[in-house]
VOGU-3710 file (C-alpha; in Angstrom, 3 decimals, decimal comma):
1> mkhnntrvhq> -26,013/24,973/33,999  -23,415/23,097/31,914  -22,089/19,776/33,086  -18,397/20,678/32,651  -17,158/17,092/32,816  -19,165/15,916/29,785  -17,651/17,016/26,532  -18,962/15,976/23,113  -15,952/13,742/22,286  -16,139/12,048/25,724
11> lakecevptk> -19,820/11,172/25,303  -19,116/9,963/21,748  -16,447/7,632/23,112  -18,762/6,423/25,885  -21,527/5,703/23,342  -18,999/4,049/20,978  -19,912/6,351/18,078  -17,283/8,093/15,844  -16,941/11,755/16,905  -17,770/13,175/13,460
21> efmqkiegmg> -20,926/11,039/13,125  -21,850/11,822/16,740  -21,591/15,601/16,120  -23,816/15,315/13,022  -26,376/13,398/15,098  -26,384/16,079/17,822  -26,748/18,916/15,312  -29,624/17,011/13,665  -31,368/16,991/17,058  -31,114/20,805/17,203
31> ieisshlstl> -28,501/20,922/19,992  -26,003/23,708/19,343  -22,307/22,763/19,530  -19,206/24,479/18,135  -16,722/21,591/18,190  -15,948/18,186/19,706  -14,719/20,030/22,818  -18,119/21,638/23,475  -19,732/20,766/26,838  -23,263/19,404/27,273
41> tdeevelikm> -25,892/19,912/29,968  -27,232/16,921/31,926  -30,569/17,278/30,065  -28,803/17,224/26,677  -26,801/14,135/27,647  -29,994/12,265/28,647  -31,775/13,372/25,453  -28,882/12,178/23,251  -28,704/8,809/25,037  -32,467/8,272/24,585
51> elakdevvek> -32,207/9,091/20,855  -29,294/6,687/20,388  -31,193/3,950/22,229  -34,120/4,434/19,779  -31,721/4,113/16,823  -30,358/0,866/18,266  -33,857/-0,633/18,465  -34,616/0,339/14,830  -31,275/-1,105/13,675  -31,937/-4,322/15,597
61> vkiekvmeev> -35,321/-4,752/13,901  -33,705/-4,202/10,466  -31,024/-6,809/11,207  -33,634/-9,313/12,378  -35,599/-8,843/9,128  -32,466/-9,388/7,033  -31,635/-12,521/9,041  -35,159/-13,839/8,481  -34,711/-13,392/4,720  -31,357/-15,136/4,779
71> tkieetnvik> -32,697/-18,133/6,729  -35,426/-18,558/4,094  -32,782/-19,582/1,564  -32,530/-23,375/1,422  -29,480/-24,937/2,984  -28,705/-26,670/-0,303  -28,180/-23,255/-1,945  -25,468/-22,230/0,497  -21,966/-23,109/-0,668  -18,733/-22,531/1,231
81> ikenitlkef> -15,678/-21,480/-0,739  -12,103/-20,830/0,306  -10,117/-17,693/-0,424  -8,444/-17,473/-3,892  -10,496/-20,329/-5,380  -9,712/-20,991/-9,057  -12,383/-20,571/-11,724  -12,264/-24,324/-12,436  -12,775/-25,241/-8,752  -15,603/-22,722/-8,421
91> aekinqdpme> -17,372/-24,025/-11,553  -17,313/-27,543/-10,064  -18,712/-26,247/-6,760  -21,714/-24,572/-8,416  -22,108/-27,357/-11,018  -21,456/-25,145/-14,062  -19,343/-25,529/-17,217  -16,112/-23,510/-16,633  -15,948/-22,533/-20,323  -19,442/-21,010/-20,080
101> likklfmqgk> -18,335/-18,952/-17,069  -15,221/-17,784/-18,973  -17,443/-16,652/-21,890  -19,820/-14,773/-19,593  -16,956/-13,033/-17,812  -15,339/-12,178/-21,159  -18,568/-10,436/-22,224  -18,282/-8,357/-19,034  -14,737/-7,337/-19,974  -13,060/-9,761/-17,543
111> mltinsgltf> -10,452/-11,927/-19,239  -9,822/-15,040/-17,154  -8,487/-18,530/-17,751  -9,574/-21,800/-16,168  -6,773/-21,481/-13,582  -7,390/-17,805/-12,742  -8,107/-17,016/-9,107  -11,483/-15,482/-8,196  -12,031/-12,941/-5,450  -14,936/-13,660/-3,096
121> emaeeialeh> -16,825/-10,638/-4,528  -16,463/-11,914/-8,111  -17,536/-15,429/-7,144  -20,519/-14,046/-5,202  -21,658/-12,095/-8,273  -21,593/-15,251/-10,432  -23,313/-17,335/-7,719  -26,217/-14,881/-7,378  -27,010/-15,341/-11,083  -27,567/-19,018/-10,281
131> dilleeeiee> -29,568/-18,374/-7,059  -26,714/-19,608/-4,896  -25,606/-18,015/-1,641  -21,873/-18,081/-0,934  -20,175/-18,286/2,419  -16,461/-17,659/2,871  -14,694/-20,642/4,408  -12,398/-19,157/7,030  -9,472/-21,387/7,818  -8,579/-21,521/11,478
141> veefgerfnl> -4,880/-20,816/11,399  -3,009/-22,333/14,303  -0,096/-20,234/15,536  3,346/-21,576/14,650  4,335/-22,209/18,288  1,060/-23,923/19,228  1,025/-26,072/16,102  4,452/-27,568/16,815  4,019/-27,470/20,593  6,870/-24,986/21,051
151> eesdkeeelt> 5,146/-22,701/23,570  6,039/-23,133/27,238  3,720/-21,980/30,031  5,042/-19,741/32,841  4,369/-19,600/36,553  3,842/-16,185/38,171  6,925/-16,551/40,385  9,098/-17,195/37,305  8,235/-13,826/35,710  10,583/-10,859/36,099
161> erapivtimg> 10,461/-7,285/34,834  11,593/-6,702/31,243  12,362/-3,598/29,170  9,485/-2,053/27,169  9,616/-2,362/23,384  8,842/1,007/21,820  8,072/1,893/18,208  8,302/5,497/17,031  5,793/6,149/14,256  4,758/9,165/12,245
171> hvdhgktsll> 4,790/11,083/8,985  7,945/11,135/6,842  10,283/14,028/7,779  8,545/14,697/11,110  11,785/13,722/12,849  11,480/10,034/13,793  15,075/9,030/13,093  16,420/12,334/14,431  14,553/11,633/17,687  16,074/8,147/17,935
181> dairktqvad> 19,506/9,673/17,271  19,030/12,312/19,932  17,920/9,684/22,478  20,743/7,210/21,854  23,384/9,816/20,866  24,235/8,337/17,468  24,081/9,754/13,971  21,895/7,338/11,998  19,907/10,143/10,331  23,010/11,539/8,623
191> gevggitqki> 23,651/8,161/7,015  20,168/7,880/5,527  19,539/8,279/1,815  16,575/10,336/0,672  15,310/10,938/4,187  14,012/7,360/4,580  15,321/4,735/7,023  16,058/1,864/4,655  16,562/-0,905/7,250  14,534/-2,252/10,110
201> gayqiskngk> 16,629/-2,620/13,278  16,275/-2,276/17,013  18,289/-0,356/19,576  18,418/-0,380/23,368  19,136/2,527/25,704  19,481/2,764/29,487  18,117/5,568/31,694  18,406/5,592/35,502  18,980/1,834/35,502  15,903/1,186/33,313
211> kitfidtpgh> 16,280/-0,125/29,767  14,104/0,740/26,773  14,198/-1,046/23,395  13,344/1,069/20,353  12,312/-0,597/17,117  13,482/1,575/14,255  10,764/1,187/11,605  10,940/2,913/8,194  9,115/6,228/8,102  7,822/6,375/4,524
221> eaftemrarg> 4,268/5,435/3,526  5,605/2,740/1,180  6,683/0,792/4,284  3,158/0,539/5,734  3,256/-3,255/5,882  6,604/-3,310/7,711  5,427/-0,649/10,123  2,314/-2,703/10,875  4,563/-5,676/11,685  6,552/-3,421/13,997
231> seitdiavli> 3,355/-2,655/15,896  2,644/-6,343/16,498  5,659/-6,717/18,784  5,384/-3,262/20,325  4,479/-2,491/23,947  4,266/1,296/23,532  3,865/3,435/20,406  5,360/6,933/20,318  3,538/9,010/17,711  5,750/11,821/16,476
241> vaaddgvmpq> 4,026/14,868/14,943  5,777/18,035/13,761  4,502/21,144/15,573  4,777/23,186/12,349  3,024/20,614/10,131  0,295/18,868/12,135  -1,528/15,641/11,282  -0,568/14,267/7,852  -1,600/11,103/5,895  1,143/8,895/7,401
251> teeaishaka> 0,238/10,235/10,853  -3,280/8,841/10,357  -1,778/5,513/9,161  0,420/5,336/12,248  -2,570/6,008/14,546  -4,478/3,157/12,853  -1,571/0,715/13,304  -1,050/1,646/16,953  -4,782/1,292/17,708  -4,943/-2,032/15,845
261> advpiivain> -2,023/-3,273/17,963  -3,947/-2,170/21,079  -0,917/-0,489/22,657  -0,650/2,727/24,703  0,180/5,799/22,592  2,468/8,619/23,727  2,434/11,695/21,482  5,731/13,527/20,925  5,106/16,966/19,394  8,443/17,636/17,693
271> kidkpnanpm> 10,095/20,770/16,246  8,751/23,121/18,933  11,879/25,227/18,365  10,540/26,385/14,987  9,030/29,911/14,773  5,750/28,641/13,241  5,332/25,770/15,739  1,751/25,360/16,951  1,448/22,510/19,512  -2,143/23,527/20,378
281> kvkqelaefq> -3,241/22,960/16,756  -1,632/19,481/16,821  -3,513/18,601/20,040  -6,821/19,764/18,546  -6,256/17,742/15,356  -5,312/14,589/17,278  -8,357/14,953/19,556  -10,458/14,215/16,461  -8,769/10,793/16,372  -9,690/10,196/20,044
291> ltpvewggev> -6,129/11,018/21,160  -6,999/13,506/23,890  -4,294/14,961/26,175  -4,403/14,123/29,886  -4,726/17,855/30,724  -7,936/17,934/28,652  -9,419/15,016/30,553  -8,117/12,380/28,122  -5,818/9,388/28,593  -2,950/10,197/26,219
301> efveisakmg> 0,362/11,628/27,411  1,655/14,492/25,212  5,291/15,675/25,405  6,449/18,767/23,519  10,009/18,205/22,297  12,730/19,340/19,931  14,885/16,435/18,750  17,259/18,928/17,125  17,787/21,028/20,262  17,398/18,127/22,734
311> tnldelveti> 14,469/19,857/24,480  12,350/17,695/26,856  13,871/14,406/25,684  14,409/13,337/29,294  10,724/14,005/29,939  9,762/11,798/26,960  12,007/8,944/28,143  10,634/9,242/31,690  7,071/9,153/30,313  7,920/5,925/28,471
321> iltaeimelk> 9,447/4,405/31,650  6,410/5,463/33,735  3,984/3,999/31,172  5,970/0,737/31,169  5,896/0,572/34,986  2,106/0,934/34,975  1,877/-1,877/32,365  4,025/-4,188/34,580  5,782/-5,836/31,623  7,202/-9,212/32,628
331> snknkrakgv> 8,670/-12,336/31,079  10,410/-15,560/32,051  14,107/-15,474/31,177  14,810/-18,941/32,604  13,493/-20,997/29,698  14,167/-21,702/26,022  14,258/-18,466/24,009  11,522/-17,169/21,740  11,754/-14,112/19,504  10,669/-12,393/16,302
341> vlearldkqi> 12,670/-11,910/13,099  12,950/-8,162/12,428  15,113/-8,377/9,328  17,227/-10,871/7,398  19,931/-10,222/4,846  22,706/-12,017/2,980  26,215/-10,769/3,706  28,816/-11,761/1,102  31,504/-12,366/3,706  29,662/-14,003/6,604
351> givvdvliqe> 26,483/-15,406/5,012  22,939/-15,027/6,372  22,600/-12,381/9,090  19,314/-12,063/10,995  18,100/-9,347/13,377  16,007/-10,952/16,124  14,155/-9,403/19,051  14,098/-11,778/22,033  10,637/-11,942/23,659  10,997/-14,760/26,164
361> gtlkigntfv> 13,754/-16,898/27,678  17,516/-16,551/27,225  19,276/-17,199/23,909  22,763/-18,683/24,146  25,589/-19,463/21,741  25,154/-23,055/20,482  21,329/-23,102/20,894  19,450/-24,978/18,153  16,503/-23,003/16,759  13,747/-22,918/14,158
371> ggasygkvka> 12,154/-19,821/12,636  9,459/-20,334/9,993  10,983/-22,374/7,160  14,541/-21,918/8,433  16,536/-23,563/11,212  20,094/-23,671/12,527  22,425/-23,245/15,474  23,515/-19,928/16,995  27,125/-19,576/15,817  27,612/-15,932/16,790
381> mtndkgkrik> 25,596/-13,138/18,417  26,091/-9,367/18,292  24,187/-6,731/20,253  22,902/-3,410/18,864  26,261/-1,746/19,602  28,150/-4,273/17,465  29,662/-6,098/20,446  29,925/-9,912/20,434  27,828/-11,467/23,242  27,158/-14,988/24,548
391> taipsmpvei> 23,594/-14,573/25,921  20,536/-12,458/25,129  17,565/-11,883/27,463  13,949/-10,680/26,805  13,478/-7,332/25,024  17,039/-7,479/23,756  17,721/-6,977/20,014  20,499/-9,188/18,622  22,095/-10,044/15,311  22,409/-13,812/14,816
401> mgfsetpetg> 24,478/-15,958/12,458  23,703/-19,621/11,857  20,446/-19,746/9,851  20,158/-22,438/7,151  17,963/-20,232/4,917  16,979/-16,564/4,932  13,836/-16,326/7,147  10,965/-13,952/6,466  10,407/-10,723/8,359  7,896/-11,449/11,140
411> dvfyvvqnek> 8,760/-15,170/11,467  8,585/-16,356/15,087  11,864/-17,820/16,316  12,054/-20,687/18,885  14,902/-22,555/20,514  14,232/-26,333/20,292  15,702/-29,497/21,856  17,742/-30,734/18,892  18,576/-30,204/15,222  16,499/-33,197/14,069
421> rakkianemi> 13,296/-31,609/15,403  14,221/-28,168/14,085  14,834/-29,563/10,581  11,543/-31,534/10,620  9,534/-28,392/11,552  11,333/-26,245/8,945  10,717/-28,834/6,188  7,005/-28,937/7,022  6,871/-25,145/6,806  8,678/-25,182/3,426
431> verklkyqna> 6,069/-27,573/1,987  3,183/-25,570/3,496  4,465/-22,223/2,173  5,065/-23,698/-1,276  1,472/-24,982/-1,431  0,130/-21,675/-0,137  2,139/-19,792/-2,756  0,937/-22,095/-5,552  -2,706/-21,628/-4,522  -2,406/-17,862/-4,200
441> ikhitlddlh> -0,328/-17,069/-7,294  -1,476/-17,563/-10,881  1,283/-19,550/-12,635  1,929/-18,526/-16,237  4,900/-19,628/-18,342  6,647/-17,149/-20,600  4,953/-18,791/-23,623  1,533/-18,456/-21,956  2,244/-14,794/-21,222  3,077/-14,154/-24,870
451> dkmeeeklke> -0,095/-15,942/-26,080  -2,189/-14,081/-23,486  -0,788/-10,713/-24,561  -1,477/-11,497/-28,220  -4,999/-12,711/-27,440  -6,024/-9,909/-25,094  -3,870/-7,097/-26,523  -2,606/-6,305/-23,037  0,381/-4,070/-22,382  2,780/-5,358/-19,798
461> lrlilkadsk> 5,877/-4,089/-18,010  7,980/-7,056/-16,894  10,366/-6,629/-13,992  12,938/-8,626/-12,046  13,558/-7,238/-8,540  16,727/-7,780/-6,519  17,350/-6,084/-3,157  19,675/-6,298/-0,163  17,118/-7,943/2,138  13,848/-9,852/2,057
471> gsvevlkesl> 12,072/-7,001/3,826  13,130/-4,570/1,115  12,000/-7,013/-1,603  8,519/-7,282/-0,041  8,159/-3,518/0,257  9,428/-2,955/-3,275  6,969/-5,494/-4,722  4,041/-3,960/-2,858  5,012/-0,413/-3,888  5,430/-1,273/-7,584
481> lklqheevki> 2,240/-3,333/-7,916  0,293/-0,279/-6,713  1,472/1,545/-9,854  -0,491/-0,720/-12,225  -3,073/0,784/-14,577  -6,097/-0,770/-16,299  -4,190/-0,646/-19,594  -0,740/-1,624/-18,335  0,020/-4,611/-16,138  3,168/-4,764/-14,011
491> niihaasgai> 4,416/-8,347/-14,004  7,128/-9,082/-11,423  8,466/-12,339/-12,830  11,128/-12,789/-10,148  11,912/-11,062/-6,843  14,579/-12,069/-4,343  17,314/-10,777/-2,052  20,957/-10,911/-3,078  23,238/-9,650/-5,853  22,101/-9,529/-9,501
501> segdvklaga> 23,287/-12,849/-10,956  23,893/-14,277/-14,449  20,662/-16,275/-14,018  18,700/-13,041/-13,412  20,117/-11,523/-16,616  19,341/-14,652/-18,672  15,773/-14,719/-17,321  15,371/-11,004/-18,143  16,683/-11,614/-21,669  14,320/-14,546/-22,265
511> snaiiigfhv> 11,275/-12,675/-20,922  12,102/-9,148/-22,150  12,208/-7,796/-18,594  14,014/-4,907/-16,893  16,144/-5,674/-13,826  15,702/-3,350/-10,833  18,457/-3,463/-8,203  18,013/-1,852/-4,775  21,238/-1,525/-2,753  22,722/-4,429/-4,767
521> rpsakalkia> 25,073/-4,607/-7,765  25,434/-7,091/-10,638  28,457/-9,380/-10,752  31,061/-8,769/-13,474  29,803/-11,801/-15,461  26,191/-10,620/-15,137  27,160/-7,164/-16,474  28,931/-8,715/-19,469  25,945/-10,936/-20,354  23,561/-7,963/-19,943
531> eiegveirny> 25,668/-5,939/-22,393  25,719/-8,763/-24,957  21,965/-9,519/-24,673  20,872/-5,870/-24,367  19,255/-6,344/-20,942  18,651/-3,130/-19,003  19,816/-3,097/-15,367  18,803/-0,117/-13,221  20,464/0,379/-9,849  18,923/2,476/-7,067
541> svifhitedi> 19,575/3,457/-3,460  16,252/5,256/-2,813  12,897/3,471/-3,178  11,103/6,681/-4,176  13,324/6,963/-7,276  12,316/3,423/-8,332  8,581/4,102/-7,990  9,004/7,460/-9,771  10,775/5,871/-12,777  8,374/2,925/-13,027
551> ekavigmldp> 5,364/5,260/-12,812  6,807/7,293/-15,725  7,312/4,053/-17,684  3,699/2,967/-17,043  2,366/6,375/-18,152  4,583/6,197/-21,252  3,015/2,847/-22,216  -0,544/4,185/-22,049  -2,347/4,784/-25,340  -2,597/8,499/-26,133
561> ifkevyqgra> -5,880/10,300/-25,479  -6,819/13,172/-27,774  -9,041/16,143/-27,030  -10,969/17,765/-29,854  -10,431/21,541/-30,184  -13,022/23,392/-32,288  -11,553/25,896/-34,797  -14,318/27,198/-37,018  -17,118/26,569/-39,486  -17,746/27,393/-43,182
571> eikevfkvtk> -20,859/27,125/-45,381  -20,723/25,730/-48,933  -22,209/28,375/-51,277  -21,275/26,729/-54,600  -19,792/23,454/-55,894  -17,300/23,538/-58,789  -16,751/20,323/-60,757  -13,233/20,055/-62,204  -12,446/17,227/-64,612  -9,856/14,728/-63,365
581> igniagcivt> -9,617/16,593/-60,042  -13,049/16,329/-58,434  -15,472/18,667/-56,690  -14,287/21,912/-55,116  -16,483/23,450/-52,405  -16,759/27,237/-52,703  -17,258/28,384/-49,093  -17,535/31,378/-46,805  -16,194/31,112/-43,250  -19,090/31,809/-40,857
591> dgkilskskv> -17,295/31,272/-37,547  -13,733/31,110/-36,238  -11,081/30,090/-38,764  -10,100/27,241/-41,096  -6,459/26,053/-41,241  -4,900/24,018/-44,051  -3,821/21,406/-41,443  -7,295/21,216/-39,866  -9,277/18,000/-39,632  -12,775/18,567/-41,022
601> rvlrdgivvy> -16,237/17,055/-40,956  -19,098/17,717/-43,354  -22,492/18,378/-41,738  -25,671/17,935/-43,771  -28,809/18,970/-41,873  -26,786/18,536/-38,647  -25,729/14,976/-39,541  -22,050/14,079/-40,098  -21,613/12,677/-43,626  -17,805/12,892/-43,733
611> dgklaslkrf> -14,980/13,104/-41,227  -11,432/13,424/-42,526  -8,788/15,846/-43,805  -8,513/18,768/-46,177  -6,799/17,899/-49,467  -6,346/21,604/-50,250  -7,380/25,074/-49,052  -7,248/28,024/-51,478  -7,940/31,774/-51,507  -8,718/32,633/-55,125
621> qddakrveit> -5,974/30,792/-57,099  -3,377/30,606/-54,293  -2,830/27,969/-51,587  -3,837/29,324/-48,168  -2,603/28,311/-44,736  -5,418/30,102/-42,899  -8,820/31,559/-43,766  -10,568/33,870/-41,269  -14,266/34,566/-40,565  -16,229/36,278/-43,455
631> qecgmmlekf> -13,502/35,314/-45,971  -14,244/33,186/-49,032  -12,232/30,096/-49,931  -12,169/26,884/-51,926  -11,808/23,488/-50,296  -11,145/19,989/-51,551  -11,662/17,093/-49,174  -9,483/13,992/-49,039  -11,245/10,989/-50,635  -14,683/12,685/-50,565
641> ndvkvgdeie> -16,506/14,317/-53,523  -20,153/14,275/-52,423  -20,266/17,920/-51,290  -23,488/19,896/-51,763  -24,577/23,516/-51,566  -25,832/24,229/-48,021  -23,486/21,704/-46,356  -21,429/23,015/-43,448  -17,741/22,230/-43,011  -16,565/22,183/-39,407
651> aytleevars> -12,813/22,464/-38,742  -11,087/21,078/-35,653  -7,766/19,722/-34,377  -6,918/16,877/-32,005  -4,628/17,745/-29,126  -2,981/14,998/-27,074  -3,906/15,008/-23,379  -1,202/14,104/-20,849  -1,982/10,704/-19,320  -1,859/9,995/-15,590
661> rneki> -1,735/6,717/-13,621  -4,482/7,935/-11,270  -6,835/9,196/-13,951  -10,424/7,993/-14,038  -11,284/6,277/-17,276
//
C-alpha cells in the first residue's frame, strides 16, 4: 500500500537532494516513478534513505583522503593572496621574476602587463607550476553601521508592528507593473517605454487599516543586479508568472534571488483571463523549483489573478497581509532613523534627489545623516504620492533632498548626532572606495591604450556612458560589458550620471570614443563641440536599443570568416608552352564546373603545389565564363607556370559567413 503523504519531491527536500538528481537516483535503484509528484511506499522510502546514507559514507571517505593529501603539503608552500592581486604583487609573493611570468603567459595567448590584475584561477594555475598551493585571503568586511558604531540595540517593549516590504518579481511582460498599477490604482505601466520599468521606486498602499510597501524593481533581465538588491531589503517576494506562458528564464532568476534573500514567496499566476491560460501547468513547472502549492502539501501560497481584469487582487493583498502577520514584522520607531538608498538622481532644478526606504526609527526634517560616501541634512521630504511630509516611519518610502553627493544604490543611510561626525564618516568612505576602485580597476592612460592596441593588434570599442541616475549607469555598464567578444574589447572610459557635458565631448574626441546617453541630453555647447570635432553622440530612452546597437557594432568589428565552397575539378591532359605568355594547361572537367572567377589549387599526387587564382579560362580560342563537366578547356594560372600532365585543378570559392557575438571560436 502506498504511503500517500510521501511524494518524491517531499522526500528529496527532506534528504536535501535536488529533485532532478533525486529522481535519477531512484530510477537507478529500479524504483518506478512517473514524476516528482509520484508517491512512495514505506519500504521504498526506507530503501532510498539507506542508499543515500551509504553514499554519504563513501563521500566522507573521499573527502578525508583529499584532506590527507592536502595536509601533506608543507606549510611553507601555502601562500595566501587577496582578490584582484596584480601580476607584480603575485610575482613577489611566489618569488618569481614578473617579466618571466609575462613571457610565459604571452606564450599561452594571455597578454598582461606588470599591473594587470590576476583572477584567483589564473594565479592558482601559475602557482601549481611552481609547486605552490594558493589560499584565497577573505577579508572580513565589517558592516557600515557596525564599523562606525551607528547601530542602536532595541528592547522588546520598544518594538511595534510595521508594514511588510514586498517585491514583485518575474519574467518581462508577465504583468509586474500592470499588477502594481491595478493594486494602487495608478497608470505607471502606460508611461513605460519599451515595456521596461526604467526607475526603481517604492509605493505604499493601505488595505483594511494595514499598510503594504511595494518595491518597484525593473522587470528586464538586464536589471538582475538591481533586482537582487531589491531582494535584500524585502520581507516578502511575490513571484508573478503568466498563466499562458509559464516559467521563463527571468522567472528562474527571480526564484534564485528570492531564495537567496531567504524570504517567503507568494506566487501570483497572472493573465488567467486569457483563453490559453493554464494555471495547472504553471504549478507543475514551479514544483520542480521546490515551490509547491499549499493544496499539494507544500508551503507556498498560490493566487490565480488577472491584473487586467482585477480578478482576485483582494485575495492576493490579503495573502500578503496574512503572511506578514505570521512573520510578526516589528521595528522601533522611537530612535534615530536608518534606511536604504533605492535610487539617486540629479535634478537640474532642485539638485540631488534620493529615494530612501526607512527601515528603523523616524526620519525628521532637519536630521543630519550619512549614507555611504555622502552626508547632509534633510531639507525636504516627499512621500510616494508626491506630498511634502515632515516625518517618515519604518517601511515608508520617501524622497529626500539634502545630500552632499549622489549616493550609490544600496548604500545604508543613518541619522547621526551632528554634521561633524557625518562628514568624518563620509570622508573615510570616500578614501576607502577610491582605494578599492584603484585596486580593482586596471588604470591605463590613453597613450598606453594606443601602444597596447598597436602591440597586441586588439580591436576596441570605446564608450562614454551618461545616464539619468547612478542605478541606470551601473546597469548600462554591466549590460554592455557582457557584449564583449574575444576579438573586440568594449572599453568604457567614463560612466556617470548627469547631462552630457563639454568635458565628455572633449574626452570622447581625445580618445576616439562614442558617447551613449540614456534619458539625458547634451548641452548646447556640448552639441556644438561634438559637431566641430566629429564626435558621435547617441541618445536612447530604451536600454534594449542601446545593447542592440552596440552588439551590431561589435559584430561589425569582427574579422570576416570565410567558408570554402567546392565547385569542381579538372585534369590536365596536355601542357602548351607559349613564348612570352607561359604554360597553358589543356584540361577536361571531370567533376562539377570551373568558373572564370574561381579560386583554384593544383594537386599533384594529392598534394597542393599551388593555391591562387585563374589568369584566364578559355574554350577553344574564346574566353569562357563557365566550363561544365566533360568539357575541354585551357587554363592559365596567376603567377604559376609549373603545371604538369596528370595534375588536377580544383576550383572553389570563398563565401563570407555571418559573424555572431555568441559564436564559439
